[in-house]
N, C-alpha and C positions, 0 to 999 in steps of 0.2 A: 504494500500500500504506500503510495507516494504521499509525502507530507507537503503541505503548502507552505512555501517560504515567502512571507510577505515582504521580506527585505529585498527580494529579487524583483519585485514589481517596480516598473518604471513610473516615475511621477508623470502625470498628464502634461505638465509644462515641458519636461524634457522630451517626452514622446512626440509632442507637437513640433518641437524644434527639430527633432530628427526627421520627422516626416516632411517638414518644410525644406530641409536640406536635400532630401531625396527628390522632391518635386520642384527644385529651384528652376528647372527649365520651364515649368508651367508659369512661374512668376514672371519670367522674361516674356513669355508669350502673352500674358495678360497685359503687361506694360506696353508691349508693342501694339497690341490690339487697341488699347486705350488711346495711344498716340495717333495711330492711323485713323481711328474713328473720329477723333477730334478734328483732324485736319483734312480728312478725305474730301469733304465738300466745301471747305473753306476757301474763299477766293484769295485771301491773304496768306493762308496756310500758317506756317511756323512764325511768320512775321507778326501775326496777331498776338502771339504769346508775349512779344516784346512791346508791341504797340499798345495793347490794352492797358497795362499799368502805366505806360508813359502818358497816355491821354488822360487817365484818371489823375495822375500826378499834376498835370498842367491845370486841370480844373480845380483841384484842391489848393494848389499854390495861388491861383488867382483869387479864389474865394476867401481863403483863410490867412494869407500872409499878412494882411493889414489889420487883422482882428486881434492879434495878440499883443499884449503890453510888452512882453519880452521878445525882442527881435532875435530870430534864429539865423545865424550865418548859413548860407547855402541851403535855404529852406527847401528848395525842390529836391535836393539830395536827401535831406532829413525825412521828407515825406515818402519819397520813393523807396528808400532803404527799409523803412518801417513797413511800408505797404507790401513789399515783396515777402518779408517774413510772415506777415499776416496772411497773405494769399496762400502761401505754402501750408501754413498751419490749418487754416479753415477748409481748404479744398481737400487736403489729405484725410483729415478726421471725418468730415462729412462724406467723402468718397469711400472711405473704408466701411462706414455704416451702410451707405447706399448699395455698394457692391455685394455686401453680405445679404441684404434683403432681396435684391434682384436675382441672386444666384441660387435661390432655394431649390428650384427645379433641377439644377445641375448637380447639387449635392445629393439629391434623391436618386439620381441615375448612376453616378460613379463616385468613387472615393476620391476626395481631395482634402488636403489639410485645410481646416477651416480658416486658419490665419492667413492663407495665401492671398485672400482678397484685401486684407489690411496692408500686407507687405507690398502688394502690387500697387495699391494707392500711394504708398510712400515713394515707390520707385518712379511712378508717373509724375508725382509732384516734384521729385528731384530733377528730372529732365526739364520740366517746364521752368523750374527755379533757375537752373543753370543757363537756360536760354535768356531768361529775364535779366541776368546779371550784365549782359552786354549794354543795354540802354542805360543802366545805372552807372556803369563805369564811364561810358561816353559822356553822359551829362556831368558827371563829377569832373572829368578832364576839361570840358568846355567851361565850367564855372571856376576853374582854377584850383580844384582840390588836388593836393599832392597825394599820390598813392604811395603809402609807406609800407615797409616790411611787416607792419602789424596786421596787414591783410592776410598774412599767412595763418592767422588764427581762425579765419572764416571756416575752413573745413571742420574744425572742432565745434564751432558754433552750430553749423548745419547738422553735424552728427548728433549733438545733444538735442537739437530741435526735432530731428527725425525720430530719435528714441522716445522723446516725450509724446510726439504726435502719434507714433505707433501704439504706445501704451494707452493713450486716451482713445484712439480709434478702436482698439480691442475692447475697451470698456463699453464704448458706445455701441459697438456691434453686438455685444452680449445683451445690452438693454433693448436694442432694436428687435431682437428675436422674441422677446417677451412682451414688448410694448410697441404696438403697430404705429403709434403716432410719434415715436421718438425722433424721427428724422425732421419733420416740420417743427417740432418743439426745439430741437437743437439749433435749427436755422434762426429761430427767434433769439435764442440765447447767444448765438454768435454775433448778432447785431448789437446786443447789449455789451457783450464782451469787447467788441471792436471799439466802442466809445469809452470803455473803461481802460483802454490801453493807450498810452501817449504816442500815437502814430501821426496824427495830424495836428497835434498841439504839444507844447512843451510842458513838462511836469511842473515847471516853476509857476504856472498860472493857477495851479490847483492849490487851494488852501492847505496849509501844513497839517491841519487836523485830519485831512483825508488821505495823506500819503501812505498810511498803513494799508489802504485798499490796493495800492499798486504793489506793495511788498508781498502780498499774498497772490498776486497775479503772475503765474508762471511765464506767460508770453512777454511780459514786461522785460524780464531778464534776457530773453533771446533777442528781442528787439534792440536792447541796449548793447548787448555783446556784439551784435552785428554792426551797429551804427558806429560805435566808438572808434574802431580802427580806421574807418573811412573818413569820419568827420574831424577827428582830433589827431589821427595818426598814432594813437597810443593803444597799448594792449589793455583790454578790459580789466577792471579791478577785481580783486578776489571777492568783493562783496557782490559781484555779478556772477562770477564763475561758480561759486559754491552753491547758491540757490538754483542756478540753471542746471548744474549737474545733479543736485539733490532731487529736484522736481522730475528730471528725466528718468533717473534710476527708479525712484519710488513709483512713479506712474507706470513705467514699463513693467515692473515686477507685479504690482497690484493688478494692472490690466491683464497681464499674461496669466496670472493665477486664476483670476475670476473667469477669464475667457475659456481657459482649458478645463475648468472644473466640471462643466457640463456640455462640452463641445459635441459629445456624441448625440445629444438631443436636438441639435440645431436643425438638422435636415428634416425632422418630423414636425417641427414647430413653424417653419417658414412656409 
């Protein structure tokens, strides 16, 4: 009679990671499909990825640059840099949840690692983000911003932002399986979250008593870590790095644990 060894059982989190590695080719296919679908019938194609945030930046600069008591040097760069971080965060987290919901029938037909949809959303967001860096750097050069070696910290900022977005995307995907209205509710929350993040306004105009609200906002740290090397030429302070890394790690671990706890049920609930 064989005895059951519970110690040999693989944790769902580890099992999901192993399956994701085995199906990494599928992740690449999903990312390629998303990119092709987005630009297949677009007249401007890939150019729109760069043009869209650029046009939005122009509008925001015209509207808001004269409204703030604290003048911001290179305000267009300030707005666009924060906007690119926000676009990556919002599209990847909502995209992870949306892909999870819309792929219910696929999961019922064949086995796929459930996390593949969230990871593919991050991959798609990274490609769009990299394309959007071109207009940001061009505008910075035109406005006389000096590009310093501190920009070499950008890959670390993007890595932490990706880890945080993936963790939150996994949490949201789990919630979406059980609550059908989660996607529209999250879109409303994103609007509130956007205006609670200093992207189009400086933190200095906010009363000191409200600054605690920004300290508990994870996106604030990623925006600041991304902006500082470009606008000041300096490496972000430890007061920015520590919370950015902490939020990323904690959200990823919590999101991964919650997501994998009942992942075997998702195909039957969607």
